[in-house]
C-alpha positions as CSV (number, residue, x, y, z in Angstrom):
1,X,56.3,23.0,152.2
2,X,58.9,22.2,148.7
3,X,61.7,19.8,149.2
4,X,64.7,20.3,148.0
5,X,66.8,18.1,146.3
6,X,70.1,17.8,144.2
7,X,69.6,17.1,140.7
8,X,71.5,14.1,139.0
9,X,73.9,15.9,137.0
10,X,73.4,13.0,134.1
11,X,69.7,13.7,134.4
12,X,68.3,17.3,135.5
13,X,65.0,16.1,135.6
14,X,65.1,13.5,137.9
15,X,66.9,13.5,141.8
16,X,70.6,12.3,142.4
17,X,70.5,8.6,141.9
18,X,70.3,8.0,146.1
19,X,67.9,10.4,146.0
20,X,65.7,9.1,143.4
21,X,63.4,6.6,144.6
22,X,62.2,9.2,147.5
23,X,62.0,12.1,145.3
24,X,59.8,10.4,142.6
25,X,57.6,9.0,145.4
26,X,57.4,11.9,147.5
27,X,56.2,13.7,144.3
28,X,53.6,10.4,143.0
29,X,52.7,11.0,146.5
30,X,50.6,14.1,145.9
31,X,54.1,16.7,147.4
32,X,54.1,18.8,143.7
33,X,56.5,20.9,145.9
34,X,59.7,19.5,144.8
35,X,62.5,21.6,143.6
36,X,65.8,20.2,142.2
37,X,69.2,22.1,142.4
38,X,72.8,21.3,140.8
39,X,74.6,20.9,144.5
40,X,78.0,21.1,142.8
41,X,77.4,25.0,141.8
42,X,76.7,26.0,145.5
43,X,80.3,26.2,146.1
44,X,80.5,29.4,143.8
45,X,77.4,30.5,145.5
46,X,75.4,29.5,142.1
47,X,71.6,28.0,143.1
48,X,68.7,28.2,140.8
49,X,66.2,25.1,142.0
50,X,63.8,24.6,139.3
51,X,60.8,24.8,140.1
52,X,61.8,28.0,141.8
53,X,61.0,28.4,145.2
54,X,58.2,31.1,146.1
55,X,57.9,34.2,148.3
56,X,57.2,32.8,151.4
57,X,57.7,29.2,151.1
58,X,58.9,27.0,153.8
59,X,62.1,24.6,152.5
60,X,63.2,21.5,153.9
61,X,66.2,20.2,152.3
62,X,67.3,16.2,151.3
63,X,70.2,15.9,150.5
64,X,74.1,15.2,150.9
65,X,75.9,16.5,154.1
66,X,77.2,19.9,153.9
67,X,79.6,21.3,156.0
68,X,79.2,24.3,158.3
69,X,79.8,27.1,155.8
70,X,77.8,25.7,152.8
71,X,75.0,25.2,154.9
72,X,74.9,28.6,156.2
73,X,75.9,29.1,151.9
74,X,72.3,27.0,151.1
75,X,70.1,28.7,153.6
76,X,71.4,32.0,152.6
77,X,70.6,31.5,148.8
78,X,67.0,29.5,149.9
79,X,66.2,32.6,151.6
80,X,67.4,35.1,148.7
81,X,65.0,33.6,146.7
82,X,62.4,34.1,149.0
83,X,62.0,31.5,151.0
84,X,61.4,30.1,154.7
85,X,64.4,27.2,155.9
86,X,63.0,25.0,158.3
87,X,66.2,24.5,159.5
88,X,68.5,26.8,160.6
89,X,72.2,27.3,160.7
90,X,71.7,26.5,164.5
91,X,69.5,23.5,164.5
92,X,71.6,21.9,162.0
93,X,74.9,22.3,164.0
94,X,72.4,21.1,167.3
95,X,72.2,17.6,165.6
96,X,75.1,17.5,162.4
97,X,78.0,18.3,165.0
98,X,78.3,15.9,167.7
99,X,79.4,18.8,170.7
100,X,75.6,20.7,169.8
101,X,74.1,17.1,171.6
102,X,76.0,15.5,173.7
103,X,76.0,17.9,176.7
104,X,71.8,17.6,176.7
105,X,72.6,13.4,176.1
106,X,75.3,12.5,177.9
107,X,74.1,10.4,180.7
108,X,72.8,7.8,177.3
109,X,75.9,8.0,174.7
110,X,79.7,6.6,175.3
111,X,81.6,9.4,177.5
112,X,83.1,11.5,175.0
113,X,86.1,14.9,174.9
114,X,86.6,17.1,172.3
115,X,89.9,18.4,171.2
116,X,91.6,19.9,168.4
117,X,94.7,18.4,166.7
118,X,97.6,19.6,168.9
119,X,100.9,18.2,169.6
120,X,99.3,18.0,173.2
121,X,97.0,15.1,171.5
122,X,98.0,12.0,172.6
123,X,99.2,13.1,176.6
124,X,95.6,14.6,176.1
125,X,94.7,10.5,175.3
126,X,97.5,8.7,177.6
127,X,95.9,11.2,181.0
128,X,91.9,9.0,179.5
129,X,93.6,5.7,180.7
130,X,91.1,3.7,178.5
131,X,91.7,0.2,177.0
132,X,90.1,1.2,173.5
133,X,89.2,4.9,172.0
134,X,86.6,5.4,168.9
135,X,88.4,7.7,167.4
136,X,86.0,10.7,164.7
137,X,86.0,14.2,163.9
138,X,82.4,16.3,164.8
139,X,80.4,14.5,162.1
140,X,81.6,11.5,160.8
141,X,83.8,8.5,162.1
142,X,87.2,7.0,159.8
143,X,85.8,4.3,157.3
144,X,89.6,4.1,155.4
145,X,91.2,0.7,156.1
146,X,92.4,2.1,159.8
147,X,89.0,2.3,160.8
148,X,87.5,3.9,164.3
149,X,89.1,2.0,166.9
150,X,92.5,2.9,168.6
151,X,94.4,1.1,170.9
152,X,97.1,3.6,171.7
153,X,97.2,6.9,172.0
154,X,99.5,7.0,168.9
155,X,97.0,5.3,166.6
156,X,94.5,7.5,168.1
157,X,96.8,10.0,165.8
158,X,97.3,7.5,163.0
159,X,93.7,7.7,162.5
160,X,93.0,11.0,162.5
161,X,95.4,11.8,159.8
162,X,93.7,9.6,157.7
163,X,90.6,10.8,158.0
164,X,92.1,13.9,157.2
165,X,93.3,12.7,154.1
166,X,90.6,10.7,152.7
167,X,88.0,13.1,153.7
168,X,90.1,15.7,152.6
169,X,88.6,17.9,156.2
170,X,88.4,17.7,159.7
171,X,85.1,18.8,160.6
172,X,84.5,20.8,163.4
173,X,87.3,19.0,166.1
174,X,88.2,15.5,167.0
175,X,86.1,13.3,169.0
176,X,87.5,10.7,171.6
177,X,85.3,8.1,172.3
178,X,85.6,5.9,175.0
179,X,84.6,2.4,173.0
180,X,81.4,0.5,173.8
181,X,80.7,-2.6,173.2
182,X,77.1,-3.0,171.1
183,X,75.2,-6.5,170.0
184,X,75.0,-7.1,166.6
185,X,72.8,-5.9,163.9
186,X,71.0,-4.3,167.1
187,X,71.1,-0.6,166.3
188,X,68.6,1.0,164.9
189,X,67.3,5.0,163.7
190,X,64.5,7.0,164.6
191,X,63.5,10.4,163.3
192,X,62.0,13.4,165.6
193,X,59.6,15.9,164.0
194,X,59.1,19.1,165.7
195,X,59.1,17.6,169.0
196,X,57.3,13.9,168.3
197,X,59.1,10.5,167.3
198,X,58.8,8.4,164.7
199,X,60.2,4.5,164.4
200,X,59.4,2.6,161.2
201,X,58.0,-0.2,163.3
202,X,55.5,1.8,165.1
203,X,57.3,1.3,168.2
204,X,59.3,3.8,169.9
205,X,62.0,3.3,172.7
206,X,61.5,5.7,176.4
207,X,65.4,6.5,175.8
208,X,63.9,8.0,172.1
209,X,61.3,10.4,173.8
210,X,63.3,11.3,176.0
211,X,65.5,12.5,173.7
212,X,62.5,14.4,172.1
213,X,61.9,16.0,175.2
214,X,65.1,17.3,175.6
215,X,67.4,18.3,172.1
216,X,64.3,20.8,170.3
217,X,65.4,21.1,166.7
218,X,63.2,20.8,164.0
219,X,64.0,17.8,162.3
220,X,67.0,14.9,163.3
221,X,67.2,11.4,163.3
222,X,68.7,9.8,166.7
223,X,70.7,6.7,166.4
224,X,70.1,4.0,169.5
225,X,72.2,0.3,170.1
226,X,72.2,-2.7,172.4
227,X,75.0,-3.1,174.5
228,X,75.6,-6.5,175.2
229,X,74.1,-6.4,179.0
230,X,70.7,-5.2,176.5
231,X,70.5,-1.6,177.2
232,X,70.0,0.4,175.0
233,X,72.7,2.9,174.3
234,X,72.3,6.1,171.8
235,X,74.9,5.6,168.7
236,X,74.2,9.4,167.2
237,X,72.1,12.4,166.1
238,X,72.0,13.6,163.0
239,X,70.2,16.3,161.1
240,X,67.1,14.8,159.6
241,X,67.7,16.7,156.3
242,X,71.1,14.9,155.8
243,X,70.3,11.2,157.1
244,X,69.3,8.8,155.0
245,X,66.1,6.6,155.3
246,X,68.6,3.1,156.5
247,X,66.1,0.5,156.8
248,X,63.0,2.6,156.9
249,X,60.1,1.2,153.7
250,X,59.9,4.2,151.4
251,X,56.2,4.3,152.6
252,X,56.6,5.0,156.2
253,X,59.5,7.3,155.5
254,X,57.0,10.0,153.8
255,X,55.2,9.6,157.1
256,X,58.0,11.8,158.2
257,X,58.1,13.7,155.1
258,X,54.7,14.5,155.5
259,X,54.9,15.5,158.9
260,X,57.5,18.1,158.2
261,X,54.5,19.7,156.7
């Protein structure tokens, strides 16, 4: 297996800063099959990983989030170089986009509706009759000043406009989620590799095991949190290639990387 990282634009022999520790540790742990590439050059269909990808080599990407089209470009370029992407375009969207996993996991997570941004949006939100709404696109919540929680249909529209302005696009579509109260500092991240769940402390909740049995994708993250009654709730899934290790130690996270080999 070869692990592919975005290079540091100021030092092309090193991974970009957020991935520097991981890149360095993975190589020192005996994973000599690591390559770097110019992330921004993908926009111009340029892809020259160094060292080169070998013919027939399985390739795991670890780096920045990619929208649907850019991920499709990446895996096409990997295949053009003779590599075999571990995560297909379909598998990427299955975990990276909320609608890809919501139906199978609806019992574990907040009630959600998916809509396009159109003139009927406020009316559809009003019909839900909720007190509060959690607003995001298919991938991320809003981190600008309005945040992600709306108290009215008009605030939903304002948050969506802010996402489009500050992020440059609405990825996939809009997700309107029923607001749930969660206990502070209880969110935990788990990783699933080929159906096997991994945790940072060796303990895997039953709910995470259930999710691992029903979501068929090679490598993804699962974020869970406790509500105010102490019940576990699913926050979201994410493609493992673009998921941060969060509170995991680098030692434990490399076990997850190794499980992909």
